[in-house]
N, C-alpha and C positions, 0 to 999 in steps of 0.2 A: 504494500500500500504506500503510494507516494503522496505524501501530504505536503503541499506547498503552501506556505503561509505568506499571505500578502501583508506587507507592512505599509502603514501610512507614512508619508513623508513627515519628517520632524522639522519644524521650523524653530530655529534657535533665535531668540530675540536678545541681542546683546544688552547687557545691563548698562544703563546710562546713569552715570553719577555726575552730578554737577561738581565743578571744581569748588573747593572750599572758598568761602568769601573771607578774605584777609583784610583786616582793618588798615586804613591808610591815614587816619587822623587820630591823634592822641592828645588828650587834655588832662594834665596831671598837676596836683597841688601837694605841698607838704613843707612844713617848717618855714613858712614865709616865702617859699619859692613857687612860682607858677611857670609851667611849661606848656606850650602849644606846639606840637610837631606834626607836620604832614609829610608823608613820603613823596608826595607829588603835589602839583598845584596847576593853576590855569596855564602856566608857562612850561609845565613839565618838570620843574625843579623842586627838590625838597625845600621846605621852609621850617624854621624853628624860631619861636619867640620865647625868650627867657626873661623873667623878671623876679627880682628880690628887693629887699629894702634899700639896697645900695646902687643897683644898676638895672638897666633894661637893655637887652641886646636882641636885635633881629639878625638872623643869618639865613642865607639861601645858597643853593647850588653847592659849589666846591668849598664854601666856608663851613659846611657841615660834613664831618667825617663819619662814615658808617662802616662798621665792621661786624660781619656775621660771626657769632661764636656759639658755643654750647649753652651759654647763659641766656642768649637772645642776641638782639642786635644792639651793639654799643654805638650810641649816637653822641658825638662830641662836638662842642663848639668852643672857641676861644672867647673868654669873657674879658680878659685883660692881657693884651700882648705887651710884653716888656722884655726886650732882649737883655737889658742890664740886670734888672732885679729878679727876673724870672717871669713866668706867666701864670695866669689863672684860667683853668679849663673847667668846663662842666660836661659830665658824661651822664647820660641816662641809659639804663638798661631797658630796652623795649622787648618784653617777652613775646613769644609766639602766641597768637590768639586766633580764634575764628569767630566770625559774626554771621553765621548762617541763618539765624532767626529773622523773623519779619522786621524787628527793630534795627537790625544790623549794628548792634552795640553790645559791648561787654564791659563790666567793671574790671579794673586792674589795680594791683598793688605791685610796686616795683621799687627800685632804688636809683637814686642819683648820687653822683660823687663830684664834689669840688676838689680839684687837684691843684695844689700850689707847687710849681716847679721853681727851684732856686738854682742859681749857678754859683759854684764855689770858686772864688778867685784865688784861694790858697790851695796848694796841693795837700789837703788833709782828708782824712776819712770822715765822711758825713753823709747823712741821709739827704738826698736832694729833692725828694717829693714828699709832701704830706697830703692827707686826705681827710675830708669831712663827708660822712655818709648822710644822705638826705632821703628819708623814707617818703615815698610818693604814692598817692592814691588818685584814681580818676577813672576815665573811661576811654575806650578805644572804639572807633566807629569806622564804617565804610561810607565814604562820601564820593559822589560823582562830581568831577570837575569838568 
């Protein structure tokens, strides 16, 4: 007895997953420091606004240094450039986040760091950088520019 079995064609529908929505705007506050950072803008360049009780700095494009690390993205700007006395930098750790929900927003907790670099004029052993940690809280969102 020859039994032939007919099989119906199987149609495989590929699973479609939307790419995760990654925030591009970050608004953070802590210890008298206010940070507004966008990874892009109408001009296509990143922008960062820093304000504390002593200074207000706006940076854009190449004035903003970004480095991808295991901690997150380190975003650094120069607050006080001074070749003789040293410089003052501010770095904020931008953690990885997703904003897939309808509000396209997520609450964040992260850290910022003020780094004072000094130049030693004498050939002595010395620590040349000091740090102040600034705990930050705020939100990350996805904005269309």
